[in-house]
Phi, psi and omega in degrees: 000144177290145180250026182297136177238169182291143178218132183296322185298324179261006183285151177295327179304312186298311181295327176303306180303312178301313183298317180296320179296310177300323178291314175303316180299314185294316181300320179298319176293315181293315179299320177297317175302314173298319185293314176303313183306316178291323179298312177304316180292326180288321175302312183303315182297322180296320178289326180294327177295317180298315181297322181290330176297316178301315182295324181266339189241346184240327186296327179292321180297313186297318184292323183291316182297320177299318181294323180266012188041043177264088181300324177295320175301316179298318185294318178299324178292320179295314177302320173304316177292326182287342180278351180286142186309131173075356176277122192245331189205134177233141191210131176248125174248126178237140179298125179083010178230160170293136183303142179257106187241155175214143187098189180251130179297136173243119184262327180252154174056058181211162180231138188248142171235139181242132178234128174286137177258110181236154180225133183273114179230123183038052178077356181255143174265111185259122185279121179257356176139196180229141180253121182252120181246126176251125185254120174276132182266356183299321182285331176296317179288330183292317177301318178297314181292328180292321174296323177298318184289326178290318182296319179295321184292319181289317184296316183301311180300311180299321180295318180301305183298316178295323179292316180297315181301317185289331176297311187290323177294320176299318184294316183295315185273329184236302188314300191295334178282336177292319175300322179295317179295323181289326175293323182294312183299319182291332187267004187279125177224166177294334182278353180237028181279004177274350185265111180283159172279128180231127173251125178274106187241020167069023178073029184295139182290127178077016183292328179288354182253349179281188189296321179293316180297320180294317182300309185304312180302310182296324179294315181293327175294314175300318181300321180294310181299322177294319174304310182294318181295328181291316180294321172300320182296317179298317174302312181296326175297313180295322176297322179295320179298318181286331176289325183289319176295317182295325179292321182289321177298318175300312179299318174300317178299317175298317174298317173300319186292322179298309184286326180290316182296323177292332174285323182285332181305307179288332179293312178296314183294316177291331174292319178299319178291322180296312180302320177297330183275354186245148181282160184300330185283339186286140178301325185296328182288327171297325182288321176304311181304318179297318177299318182295324180285326176290328175296314178300320176295324172300318176299316180294326183289322171300322178294320179295323177295317179292329177292316184296320179272012170061044186252003181256147173293153182257128181208130183276122173224173174285130182226150175251131188283331187304308180295325182294319176298317181300317187289328184281329172299312180301316181292330179284324190310314191287343175266001179259146179296159180291346183284348181254114177273139178254126178240126178238139173225094187244111182286140187278341182257049185269359182073195186244153173236150174270102192205169176264128186299318185296316183292321174298322177296322180296315180302315180294315185296319178293315185297314182289324180292315180295327182286326180291318181294334173289349182244013187301315191282309189249005178073183181156198182239127171262114182252126184241122178236148173224129186220156170261129182231154182240123180254114181285314179249158174302126182241156175264120182242109187053041177082001179244132182297140176243109183298157174302152174148188182262129180228150164270122185251115174254121187245127179243113181236151172227171181245034179278212189282336182077184186219153175271178188291326177292317179289324179298322187286340181257355191298339182264005177283134173310137173067010176273123178213150179250004177282166177294158176301134179093351182253004182185145176265344188079011181259340183313293179297321173304316184295312180301321182293322181292313182298311178300312176301322178294337177267012181077014177266187176220163190228135168229136182230125181248129181197145168221151181305125176090349187237017174080186188229144174232125175245122176250127180246116176256115181244131185292136175288148177289157178297157189278003188295328185272003181073192177277160182298137177290137175268127186300135175284157179296147181277083182263327183087344190295320184260015178294142181291145181240184179179175182238002185292169184261127189230139179258116171263126183236121176200142186279354176264112191293331178295321176291323174302310183296318177292328184279326174291327177296315176300316185291316179299325178293334181270008177089000176282156178258095185260144176221136190243150176221147183255002180229131186293321180289325173296323179296314181302313178304308181298321174294322176299333181297319187209086181302334183270005182287344191228142172262348179202147166247130172245123191227143167288154178276310190260107180213152174301154181080254175260129174289172179298321178295326179286322180293317180297324179298311179299316180291320177297336178284337172276324183215095190298331187264019180285125170290139180219136172254131176253132175243137175213149173279321169185135179212135176280344190256352183223118170232174177303324180293312183297313176300328176292318181295329184266007177079019182283136188281329183213145177225128182220133176272142177279150348283146179241162179267181175291323173300317181300309181290320185289322177287331177284318177300321180292315181289330181288318184290333178277354175100006174268133179282134183250014177261000000 
């Protein structure tokens, strides 16, 4: 930190006085110059008036005296002229005679005038000689310099007293407070931001509204802003850490999803093969069905993990909320303490909403998680209701209009601590949280609010301290043109489309290759498998017409599925290709569509899924 202290030599007051003196001097010089100019012009006009007086009042008398040889008269007239101001020398020159002069000759700083001397006699003008008048400028200049000295002396005295007064006035009103400002700024630290700046100005009226008052106010506002920013930075650092944790969780979830889906794929596939080979009455078929149901639940769990980690693409489709809510309650139940009871009343006839499945699941999980956290200490009841409601007239919901129409109303209530009015008004602000550090980012309800508004819905919150909280979500129902949502058929494989085409299966997991070639063989296809993408490419090069379709995994050593498809298409552009993946950040349905891939399927898949997709692609229908 700088140790600079106040110094008169470097003070603003000193420079202030110097600037005042310089400015006053310049103004004095300019004013004096203008004043002297007009004085000089006045003296010149006075001299011109004297010359005019000589011409009109003296020349005739001098000419008459010369004509009559009256030397005394001429001398008297010349002495009269010499008495005029600034006239220094007079001389009469006559032809053939010595000059008649009076006064002292002036050679420098003088002005000379010449007048002809004529006398009129019997109608004739007789030339008697010339009168030379010399005007001395020394006294004119002397008067000017005396005025300069008087002006400079008076201005210097005035400037000195005015500057001294201004300096003390400046120091009293400004200078001493600037020192206080400098000391305060030097001592300002993050640990001392709670100490405000105070200027003691002797109770001057309106002092808090002048420039210094505004500066002090601005510094205090800056101090408060720095204090708030410091607190915000701490919150942001915690939020960044939380975001990094969530990113790590998402990355981990993606890796787990890929491996887990690859594990589930042969389990589901072999179970379906086993089911088709067993008669309905056999006990083993029922056991295989149980294994298959467990595998499907595991598949759904992976999808929920991906949803929670926000690794799934967003796409709005017609959804029925009841089964989605039920599945999320199952997912949530395992993470809640036993002291929290879940009560659900979900009407089945609520219709469909046009929504993104991932975002709807985020809304459900966030609302239920917040409600559960409000009951962590003492336990309670988490109640979840779903109803279809009809709004006849436009209503105000939490200050926002709710247009008429049919809505699915999701209500999540708890018996927790509740909220006061101030907290309730801020719960949708990003990064606002009442939880302890490390237990929340303040983004959950803000995200819920944004998702609901983005779907054309509205959100209402009712809460009182000690009485719990009720959150109602209104989502507009989709138009009835599409009917009810289709219920997925059971994966029996009995009605799966079949064929006899030749198919090349490529996957780095040998179990998946064996399972998939077996499934395709059961459907009548002639399938051949490879676990190495480069080996598969070499096989294809030997006879590009040997295969009617290629099914490839996306994430493989050597060539990825997308790279393999590109290499195959360079050899045979019309080759149909299907990409299967457990999870990939590089390949999605949209990316596959852009790259011209004919089919895209997420693992684990059922027999009906792969059979239907293979048949559609072979028949020329794009399935991406």
